[in-house]
VOPAGU-2260 file (C-alpha; in pm, 1 decimal, decimal comma):
REM VOPAGU-2260
SITE   aa  ch    i         X         Y         Z
SITE  UNK   A    0    -537,8   -3412,8    -319,6
SITE  UNK   A    1    -485,0   -3039,3    -289,5
SITE  UNK   A    2    -131,7   -2910,9    -228,4
SITE  UNK   A    3     -60,8   -2786,9     123,3
SITE  UNK   A    4     104,1   -2461,6     226,6
SITE  UNK   A    5     270,0   -2396,5     561,7
SITE  UNK   A    6     167,6   -2049,8     683,6
SITE  UNK   A    7     388,8   -1845,7     914,6
SITE  UNK   A    8     316,3   -1497,4    1051,1
SITE  UNK   A    9     656,8   -1345,4    1123,8
SITE  UNK   A   10     511,1   -1029,7    1277,7
SITE  UNK   A   11     726,1    -715,4    1255,4
SITE  UNK   A   12    1066,7    -838,6    1144,7
SITE  UNK   A   13    1387,8    -678,8    1017,7
SITE  UNK   A   14    1406,0    -699,9     639,0
SITE  UNK   A   15    1743,9    -877,5     630,6
SITE  UNK   A   16    1628,6   -1133,7     885,6
SITE  UNK   A   17    1320,5   -1213,8     677,8
SITE  UNK   A   18    1527,1   -1222,1     358,3
SITE  UNK   A   19    1774,0   -1468,1     512,7
SITE  UNK   A   20    1485,9   -1689,7     624,9
SITE  UNK   A   21    1333,0   -1682,3     277,6
SITE  UNK   A   22    1669,5   -1769,8     125,0
SITE  UNK   A   23    1704,0   -2067,7     359,6
SITE  UNK   A   24    1362,8   -2210,4     264,1
SITE  UNK   A   25    1416,3   -2128,2    -104,1
SITE  UNK   A   26    1758,3   -2294,6    -124,7
SITE  UNK   A   27    1633,1   -2602,0      60,7
SITE  UNK   A   28    1353,8   -2646,7    -194,2
SITE  UNK   A   29    1579,9   -2587,9    -495,5
SITE  UNK   A   30    1840,4   -2833,6    -366,2
SITE  UNK   A   31    1570,9   -3091,1    -290,3
SITE  UNK   A   32    1441,1   -3063,7    -648,0
SITE  UNK   A   33    1795,0   -3125,1    -776,3
SITE  UNK   A   34    1824,2   -3431,0    -550,8
SITE  UNK   A   35    1482,9   -3559,6    -662,1
SITE  UNK   A   36    1584,9   -3527,3   -1026,8
SITE  UNK   A   37    1902,8   -3724,5    -952,9
SITE  UNK   A   38    1690,2   -3984,6    -769,7
SITE  UNK   A   39    1883,3   -3920,4    -448,8
SITE  UNK   A   40    1570,3   -3878,6    -234,5
SITE  UNK   A   41    1200,9   -3961,1    -225,4
SITE  UNK   A   42    1111,9   -3649,3     -24,0
SITE  UNK   A   43     884,2   -3384,0    -169,8
SITE  UNK   A   44     922,2   -3007,8    -155,0
SITE  UNK   A   45     720,2   -2797,2      86,7
SITE  UNK   A   46     535,0   -2474,6      15,1
SITE  UNK   A   47     542,1   -2177,7     253,4
SITE  UNK   A   48     354,0   -1850,6     283,9
SITE  UNK   A   49     516,3   -1590,4     507,6
SITE  UNK   A   50     330,8   -1276,4     618,2
SITE  UNK   A   51     507,7    -993,5     798,0
SITE  UNK   A   52     565,0    -621,6     833,9
SITE  UNK   A   53     904,6    -453,4     812,9
SITE  UNK   A   54    1058,0    -145,9     974,9
SITE  UNK   A   55    1111,9     131,3     717,1
SITE  UNK   A   56    1324,6      -9,7     434,2
SITE  UNK   A   57    1390,4      51,2      65,6
SITE  UNK   A   58    1481,7    -242,2    -157,9
SITE  UNK   A   59    1619,0    -232,5    -511,2
SITE  UNK   A   60    1563,6    -520,2    -752,4
SITE  UNK   A   61    1812,3    -646,5   -1010,2
SITE  UNK   A   62    1663,6    -448,8   -1297,9
SITE  UNK   A   63    1641,0    -122,6   -1102,9
SITE  UNK   A   64    1850,2     191,8   -1077,3
SITE  UNK   A   65    1985,3     331,9    -750,4
SITE  UNK   A   66    1906,4     676,0    -894,6
SITE  UNK   A   67    1542,4     598,2    -809,1
SITE  UNK   A   68    1634,7     626,6    -440,0
SITE  UNK   A   69    1619,7     998,0    -362,4
SITE  UNK   A   70    1787,9     977,3     -19,9
SITE  UNK   A   71    2158,9     960,8      63,1
SITE  UNK   A   72    2298,2     784,7     370,3
SITE  UNK   A   73    2220,3    1085,1     591,2
SITE  UNK   A   74    1865,5    1099,8     455,6
SITE  UNK   A   75    1809,7     731,6     524,1
SITE  UNK   A   76    1929,4     776,5     881,2
SITE  UNK   A   77    1711,0    1084,7     928,6
SITE  UNK   A   78    1403,2     885,4     826,5
SITE  UNK   A   79    1508,5     578,9    1028,9
SITE  UNK   A   80    1519,2     370,7     709,5
SITE  UNK   A   81    1754,8     108,2     568,6
SITE  UNK   A   82    1840,6      16,8     208,9
SITE  UNK   A   83    1917,7    -315,9      40,1
SITE  UNK   A   84    2001,8    -422,4    -312,5
SITE  UNK   A   85    1833,6    -761,0    -349,3
SITE  UNK   A   86    1789,4   -1052,7    -590,0
SITE  UNK   A   87    1428,1   -1015,1    -699,9
SITE  UNK   A   88    1308,7    -867,8   -1026,6
SITE  UNK   A   89    1177,9    -514,0   -1053,8
SITE  UNK   A   90    1302,2    -173,9    -945,4
SITE  UNK   A   91    1289,4       7,8    -611,5
SITE  UNK   A   92    1012,4     -18,5    -357,0
SITE  UNK   A   93     938,4      64,5       5,3
SITE  UNK   A   94     829,6    -155,7     294,2
SITE  UNK   A   95     728,4     -31,8     635,5
SITE  UNK   A   96     482,1     -54,9     924,3
SITE  UNK   A   97     122,5     -80,8     807,5
SITE  UNK   A   98     218,6    -259,4     487,4
SITE  UNK   A   99     128,6    -628,4     463,2
SITE  UNK   A  100     419,1    -813,9     304,4
SITE  UNK   A  101     359,6   -1161,2     164,4
SITE  UNK   A  102     640,3   -1400,3      69,8
SITE  UNK   A  103     523,1   -1722,3     -99,2
SITE  UNK   A  104     799,6   -1980,9    -124,0
SITE  UNK   A  105     606,0   -2208,5    -357,2
SITE  UNK   A  106     721,2   -2495,5    -572,7
SITE  UNK   A  107     511,2   -2412,5    -877,3
SITE  UNK   A  108     536,3   -2773,8    -993,8
SITE  UNK   A  109     268,2   -2832,0    -728,7
SITE  UNK   A  110      44,3   -2579,4    -906,3
SITE  UNK   A  111     140,5   -2474,6   -1261,7
SITE  UNK   A  112     468,5   -2399,2   -1436,1
SITE  UNK   A  113     391,4   -2046,1   -1551,2
SITE  UNK   A  114     552,1   -1747,5   -1379,1
SITE  UNK   A  115     325,5   -1497,1   -1554,7
SITE  UNK   A  116      16,3   -1682,6   -1436,5
SITE  UNK   A  117     170,7   -1688,7   -1088,6
SITE  UNK   A  118     207,6   -1309,4   -1088,5
SITE  UNK   A  119    -147,8   -1262,1   -1214,4
SITE  UNK   A  120    -278,8   -1489,5    -934,4
SITE  UNK   A  121     -94,4   -1281,7    -671,7
SITE  UNK   A  122    -247,1    -967,3    -819,2
SITE  UNK   A  123    -592,7   -1124,3    -834,4
SITE  UNK   A  124    -577,8   -1226,6    -468,0
SITE  UNK   A  125    -516,3    -863,0    -370,9
SITE  UNK   A  126    -786,0    -737,8    -609,8
SITE  UNK   A  127   -1037,7    -974,4    -449,3
SITE  UNK   A  128    -919,0    -882,2     -98,9
SITE  UNK   A  129    -965,8    -507,2    -136,7
SITE  UNK   A  130   -1303,9    -569,4    -300,8
SITE  UNK   A  131   -1419,4    -728,2      26,3
SITE  UNK   A  132   -1358,6    -388,8     189,9
SITE  UNK   A  133   -1532,6    -185,7     -80,4
SITE  UNK   A  134   -1233,5     -88,4    -297,0
SITE  UNK   A  135   -1239,5    -155,2    -671,7
SITE  UNK   A  136    -892,6    -235,1    -802,6
SITE  UNK   A  137    -741,0    -392,0   -1109,9
SITE  UNK   A  138    -443,4    -388,6   -1346,6
SITE  UNK   A  139    -283,3    -124,9   -1565,5
SITE  UNK   A  140    -172,8    -258,5   -1903,3
SITE  UNK   A  141     201,8    -304,9   -1923,5
SITE  UNK   A  142     259,7    -264,5   -1548,4
SITE  UNK   A  143     271,1    -518,2   -1266,6
SITE  UNK   A  144      95,1    -472,1    -936,1
SITE  UNK   A  145    -255,9    -376,9    -829,8
SITE  UNK   A  146    -402,4     -34,7    -897,5
SITE  UNK   A  147    -699,7     172,7    -782,5
SITE  UNK   A  148    -867,7     382,3   -1054,0
SITE  UNK   A  149    -692,4     142,1   -1289,1
SITE  UNK   A  150    -897,5     243,8   -1592,6
SITE  UNK   A  151    -922,9     613,1   -1503,1
SITE  UNK   A  152    -706,7     920,2   -1534,3
SITE  UNK   A  153    -529,8     881,7   -1199,5
SITE  UNK   A  154    -426,0     517,6   -1139,0
SITE  UNK   A  155    -276,5     465,2    -793,1
SITE  UNK   A  156     -73,5     159,8    -696,1
SITE  UNK   A  157    -195,7     -16,5    -383,2
SITE  UNK   A  158      20,7    -327,8    -412,4
SITE  UNK   A  159     365,4    -386,1    -566,0
SITE  UNK   A  160     505,0    -720,8    -682,3
SITE  UNK   A  161     860,4    -847,6    -718,5
SITE  UNK   A  162     960,4   -1211,8    -734,1
SITE  UNK   A  163    1250,5   -1443,6    -797,8
SITE  UNK   A  164    1221,9   -1802,1    -919,6
SITE  UNK   A  165    1457,6   -2090,1    -986,5
SITE  UNK   A  166    1354,2   -2441,5   -1091,7
SITE  UNK   A  167     996,7   -2315,0   -1046,3
SITE  UNK   A  168    1055,4   -2232,7    -678,0
SITE  UNK   A  169     954,5   -1875,3    -589,8
SITE  UNK   A  170    1058,3   -1619,3    -330,2
SITE  UNK   A  171     995,0   -1251,1    -251,6
SITE  UNK   A  172     636,9   -1146,4    -333,1
SITE  UNK   A  173     402,4    -858,4    -256,5
SITE  UNK   A  174     401,7    -530,0     -66,6
SITE  UNK   A  175      35,4    -448,2       1,0
SITE  UNK   A  176     -34,6     -98,7     138,1
SITE  UNK   A  177    -297,5    -132,4     409,6
SITE  UNK   A  178    -215,1     142,6     662,3
SITE  UNK   A  179     121,8     247,8     514,6
SITE  UNK   A  180     281,4     587,2     578,2
SITE  UNK   A  181     272,3     699,2     215,5
SITE  UNK   A  182     513,4     988,0     276,5
SITE  UNK   A  183     798,5     737,0     256,5
SITE  UNK   A  184     720,1     677,5    -110,3
SITE  UNK   A  185     810,5    1041,9    -179,8
SITE  UNK   A  186    1175,8     950,4    -124,7
SITE  UNK   A  187    1184,9     709,5    -420,6
SITE  UNK   A  188    1056,9     677,5    -774,5
SITE  UNK   A  189     841,9     372,0    -693,5
SITE  UNK   A  190     919,4      81,5    -927,0
SITE  UNK   A  191    1087,1     337,2   -1152,1
SITE  UNK   A  192     748,8     492,1   -1241,5
SITE  UNK   A  193     751,6     868,4   -1189,8
SITE  UNK   A  194     411,2     963,6   -1332,8
SITE  UNK   A  195     178,0     758,5   -1110,8
SITE  UNK   A  196      87,7     776,3    -742,7
SITE  UNK   A  197      76,5     518,0    -468,1
SITE  UNK   A  198    -212,0     467,8    -228,7
SITE  UNK   A  199    -326,6     247,8      58,9
SITE  UNK   A  200    -649,6      98,9     183,2
SITE  UNK   A  201    -647,6     356,8     463,5
SITE  UNK   A  202    -606,4     639,2     212,8
SITE  UNK   A  203    -888,3     513,3      -8,6
SITE  UNK   A  204   -1133,8     442,6     273,4
SITE  UNK   A  205   -1041,0     734,3     499,6
SITE  UNK   A  206    -978,2     514,5     802,2
SITE  UNK   A  207    -718,6     262,9     924,3
SITE  UNK   A  208    -795,5    -105,8     894,4
SITE  UNK   A  209    -731,1    -406,5    1115,3
SITE  UNK   A  210    -417,0    -562,4     965,7
SITE  UNK   A  211    -508,5    -907,7    1093,6
SITE  UNK   A  212    -851,3    -888,0     931,6
SITE  UNK   A  213    -702,7    -791,4     595,2
SITE  UNK   A  214    -438,2   -1065,6     626,4
SITE  UNK   A  215    -701,3   -1330,6     694,3
SITE  UNK   A  216    -899,4   -1231,7     385,2
SITE  UNK   A  217    -584,5   -1238,2     170,0
SITE  UNK   A  218    -492,1   -1582,3     305,5
SITE  UNK   A  219    -830,8   -1716,8     198,8
SITE  UNK   A  220    -817,0   -1556,5    -147,1
SITE  UNK   A  221    -470,4   -1698,2    -214,9
SITE  UNK   A  222    -574,3   -2048,0    -109,5
SITE  UNK   A  223    -887,9   -2032,8    -323,9
SITE  UNK   A  224    -703,0   -1913,7    -634,5
SITE  UNK   A  225    -410,9   -2153,8    -609,4
SITE  UNK   A  226    -628,4   -2439,5    -487,6
SITE  UNK   A  227    -434,3   -2533,5    -174,5
SITE  UNK   A  228    -502,9   -2591,2     193,0
SITE  UNK   A  229    -304,1   -2467,5     493,2
SITE  UNK   A  230    -120,3   -2703,1     723,1
């Protein structure tokens, strides 16, 4: 039987609220795996996929530098943005309206125990999604995420990745620029990379897209790649 994933659309939600919810699901799965190993329960872990958008926020991963945030407290307030130092990998990134954020809380023991393969599958789902809308995207050697003009002279990041895992349970995920206000990226050195641009589907196609339509395509691509069904 295929694994099942519980899908939840959280809508527009404060970053900290979504982070706390992720942490709750993540910790429940990790603790359940500990209990299973100790033969304290016969329950099985559940897999979740959360989609949402956030108000303007900058987040810094464990391996990042706060120097990559180019705004002070007054600057953050001026741009109606918040800032959090969080427990995922990677450096600094931006989330905001028009960006589709995906948080898979997966127990990879249901799929495969390979975090690098997991990251490549997340990237591939976005690559296949933007292709449905006429955008060719791919990977840049040595860098995570999804890039337009990936083999050209001006690669532009359309989707950033940052994840955390413990006992093969994942959290955090992707920030996929659909109709994002790209000016907010000018206030950071995105992912610590100062020589490459960011882009969005809107920027590449010259028109805004229906967020729900893009989300539905991404949902399908993820399920196809990981081989699960939604419940």
